C-alpha positions as CSV (number, residue, x, y, z in Angstrom):
1,M,38.9,-5.0,-1.5
2,R,42.2,-5.9,-2.9
3,L,42.7,-5.5,-6.6
4,E,46.0,-7.4,-6.5
5,K,44.3,-10.8,-6.4
6,H,42.5,-10.0,-9.7
7,L,45.6,-9.0,-11.6
8,P,47.7,-11.5,-13.6
9,N,50.9,-12.6,-11.9
10,F,53.3,-10.8,-14.3
11,V,51.6,-7.4,-13.5
12,S,51.0,-7.8,-9.8
13,N,54.7,-7.8,-9.0
14,L,55.3,-4.3,-10.5
15,S,55.6,-1.5,-8.0
16,Q,53.3,0.8,-9.9
17,Y,50.4,-1.7,-9.6
18,K,51.2,-2.3,-5.9
19,E,50.8,1.5,-5.2
20,I,47.6,1.6,-7.3
21,D,46.4,-1.3,-5.3
22,K,47.1,0.4,-1.9
23,T,45.3,3.7,-2.9
24,S,42.4,2.1,-4.7
25,T,41.8,-0.5,-1.9
26,Y,41.1,2.4,0.6
27,E,38.7,4.1,-1.8
28,L,37.0,0.8,-2.7
29,D,36.6,-0.1,0.9
30,K,34.9,3.3,1.6
31,L,32.6,2.7,-1.4
32,D,31.8,-0.8,-0.2
33,L,30.8,0.5,3.2
34,K,28.6,3.2,1.6
35,L,26.9,0.6,-0.5
36,E,26.2,-1.5,2.6
37,E,24.8,1.6,4.3
38,I,22.5,2.3,1.4
39,Q,21.3,-1.3,1.3
40,D,20.7,-1.2,5.1
41,N,18.7,2.0,4.8
42,Q,16.2,0.4,2.4
43,F,14.8,-1.6,5.3
44,I,13.4,-0.1,8.5
45,E,14.8,-2.8,10.8
46,S,18.4,-2.1,9.7
47,A,18.3,1.6,8.9
48,N,20.7,4.0,10.6
49,N,19.8,7.5,11.8
50,A,19.9,9.0,8.3
51,G,17.7,6.3,6.9
52,L,15.2,6.6,9.7
53,A,15.2,10.4,9.3
54,R,14.2,9.9,5.6
55,Y,11.3,7.6,6.6
56,E,10.2,10.0,9.3
57,D,10.2,12.9,6.8
58,M,8.3,10.9,4.2
59,L,5.6,9.8,6.7
60,G,5.4,13.1,8.6
61,I,6.5,11.6,11.9
62,A,8.3,13.5,14.6
63,A,11.8,12.2,15.4
64,D,12.5,10.7,18.8
65,E,15.9,10.3,20.5
66,D,15.6,6.5,21.0
67,I,16.3,4.6,17.8
68,D,14.1,1.7,18.8
69,I,11.1,4.0,19.4
70,R,11.8,5.6,16.0
71,R,11.7,2.2,14.3
72,F,8.5,1.3,16.2
73,N,6.8,4.6,15.1
74,I,7.7,4.1,11.5
75,L,6.7,0.4,11.4
76,S,3.3,1.2,13.1
77,K,2.6,3.9,10.6
78,Y,3.3,1.5,7.7
79,N,1.3,-1.3,9.3
80,S,-1.7,0.9,9.9
81,S,-2.4,1.4,6.3
82,I,-5.2,-0.9,5.2
83,P,-5.2,-2.5,1.7
84,F,-8.3,-1.6,-0.2
85,T,-10.5,-4.6,-1.0
86,M,-14.2,-4.9,-1.5
87,R,-14.5,-7.1,1.6
88,W,-12.8,-4.4,3.6
89,L,-15.1,-1.7,2.1
90,V,-18.2,-3.8,2.9
91,N,-17.1,-4.3,6.5
92,T,-16.3,-0.6,6.9
93,L,-19.7,0.5,5.5
94,N,-21.5,-2.1,7.6
95,A,-19.9,-0.7,10.7
96,S,-20.2,3.0,9.9
97,V,-23.4,3.2,7.9
98,G,-25.3,0.1,8.9
99,K,-26.0,-3.2,7.2
100,E,-28.3,-2.9,4.2
101,L,-28.4,0.9,4.5
102,Y,-26.1,1.5,1.5
103,L,-25.3,0.4,-2.0
104,A,-21.6,0.2,-3.1
105,V,-20.8,-0.3,-6.8
106,L,-17.2,-0.4,-8.2
107,D,-16.9,0.1,-11.9
108,N,-13.6,-1.5,-12.9
109,N,-13.6,0.0,-16.4
110,T,-13.8,3.6,-15.3
111,Y,-12.2,3.2,-11.8
112,T,-15.3,4.7,-10.1
113,L,-16.6,3.7,-6.7
114,T,-20.2,4.9,-6.2
115,I,-21.6,4.6,-2.7
116,S,-25.2,5.4,-2.1
117,I,-26.3,5.7,1.5
118,A,-29.8,5.8,3.0
119,K,-31.4,9.2,3.1
120,D,-31.8,9.1,6.9
121,R,-28.0,8.7,7.2
122,Y,-27.1,11.9,5.3
123,Y,-25.3,13.2,8.3
124,L,-22.5,10.6,7.7
125,F,-21.9,12.0,4.2
126,D,-19.0,14.4,4.9
127,N,-17.2,12.2,7.4
128,L,-17.6,9.1,5.1
129,M,-16.2,11.0,2.1
130,K,-13.1,12.2,4.1
131,D,-12.4,8.9,5.7
132,L,-12.8,6.8,2.5
133,R,-10.9,9.3,0.4
134,R,-7.8,8.7,2.7
135,K,-8.1,4.9,2.6
136,I,-9.0,4.0,-1.0
137,P,-6.5,4.2,-3.8
138,A,-5.9,7.6,-5.4
139,N,-6.8,6.4,-8.9
140,I,-10.3,5.5,-7.9
141,D,-12.9,8.2,-8.3
142,L,-15.2,8.3,-5.2
143,K,-18.8,9.4,-5.5
144,I,-21.2,9.3,-2.6
145,N,-24.9,10.1,-2.8
146,T,-28.1,9.4,-1.0
147,L,-30.7,6.8,-1.6
148,S,-34.4,7.4,-1.1
149,T,-36.8,4.5,-0.7
150,T,-39.9,4.1,-2.7
151,E,-42.7,1.7,-2.5
152,E,-44.0,0.1,-5.7
153,I,-46.3,-2.7,-6.4
154,V,-44.5,-5.3,-8.6
155,Y,-46.5,-8.0,-10.4
156,T,-44.9,-11.1,-11.5
157,G,-46.2,-14.1,-13.3
158,F,-45.1,-17.5,-14.4
159,Y,-46.3,-20.7,-16.0
160,I,-45.5,-24.3,-15.8
161,R,-45.5,-26.6,-18.8
162,T,-45.5,-30.3,-18.4
163,A,-45.3,-33.1,-21.0
164,D,-45.2,-36.8,-21.1
165,K,-42.7,-38.6,-23.2
166,H,-43.5,-42.1,-24.5
167,V,-40.9,-44.2,-26.2
168,I,-42.0,-47.2,-28.3
């Protein structure tokens, strides 16, 4: 990067400014290259060895010698994380616990997720707690308990009222 083009004409002809331009151009070019390297290391696709090493350290991935394999491992680790949605939770619980064998309630005010599973599925309790704790956001408090079924007789009643309307 040349500073000479940014100086006024009457100053750019002075020998002192020409020497300053020579020395500062070298340093500014080094700085420019370092800034480009930092920008490239923000993205997995363009990161160099140092940038990939930082991603591997953050994700706990063992380094490989081939840079393309390193990129693939990092990208696959990022892409394997599932965003938490209630639809995802329902699908996961349907697959692991069974449809209609659980009750899931998310309280948005207290950030509490309460999952009640059927009493005959109590053996899933520990594994479900570990698995969901890794996948749901850290700010959501997870509570898992068991449901027991009861039989009760429920009586309901209703009435119908009819009327005729006459307009004269």
